[in-house]
N, C-alpha and C positions, 0 to 999 in steps of 0.2 A: 504494500500500500504506500503510495507516495506521501511524504510528510514534509518536504522542504522544496522551496522554489529555487531554481538555478538563477544566479544573479545576472548572467549574460543573456540567456534565452528566455527566462521567465517560465520555463516548463517545470512541472512538478517532477521531482526526482525522489528516489527512495534513499534515505540516509541510514547507514548501518553503523552501529557503535559496537565495539568489542574490546576486550582486554586480552592481551597475550601474556600468559603466566608461565614462567620457567620454574619448575619445582620437582620434587621427587614424586614418584608414582603413588605413594600412600596418602597424599593429601586429600581431605574430604572437600566436598563442594562448599560446605559451610565455612571452612577455613579460607578457601579461595575468595568467597564473597566478603568475608571479614577483611581480608587483605586489600581487596579492591575498594571497599568502603573507606578504608583509612586514607586512601589517596586524596579524598576530598577534604579531609581535615588538614592535610598538609597544604593543599592548594589554598584553602581559606586562611591558613596561618601566613602564607606568603603574601596574599592579597592584603591582609591586615598590616603586615610589616611594610609593604610598599606605601600604604596610605598613612600610617601613623609614625613610622620610624625612618622614612626616606630611603628604603632599600633600593628603590629604582632611580634615585637622584644622583647617580655617579656615572661618569663617562670613564670607561675602563681603558687605561693605556698600558698598565703593567699589572702583572698578577699580584704583586705585593700590595699595591694600593687598593686593588679590588678586594683582597683578602682582609685588609684592615677595615675598610669601609663596611663590608658585609658583617664582620665580627662585631663592630660597634653597633650596627643596626640590630643584629640579633640580640645582643646584650640589652639594648634599649627595650626591645620587645619583651624580653624576659622580665625586666624591671617593671614595665607597665603592666604586664600580666600579673605579677606578684602583688603589686599595689592594688590593682583592681580586685583581685581575689579576696583581699582582706576586707573590702567594703561590701562584698556580696553576702547577704545574710544566709546562713546555712540552716538547714532543717535538722533538728535534733534526731539522732538515730534511735529507733525504738530498742529497748533492751532485749537481748537474746534470751528466750526462755530456757531455763535450766531444767534438764530432765530429772 
């Protein structure tokens, strides 16, 4: 079933999305789904770092300068995340019943 318009021709085309996973044969489908789902958390973290810590504000000329800039941006995101987590109220966990 077509689900996307081609930008050049305007015709409807079918877009197929997939993941290519390299792993050992004993991995279950649930483990593969979990691994694929964690990719989105990483993508969201990088988007947040670009917007809040300036991760995308550097023109790379040398590896050393890129490494320093990226390290400072990631440390800034860690700091911002830690500060924010202290201000988010937590729900008290219910006591575990003793047998």
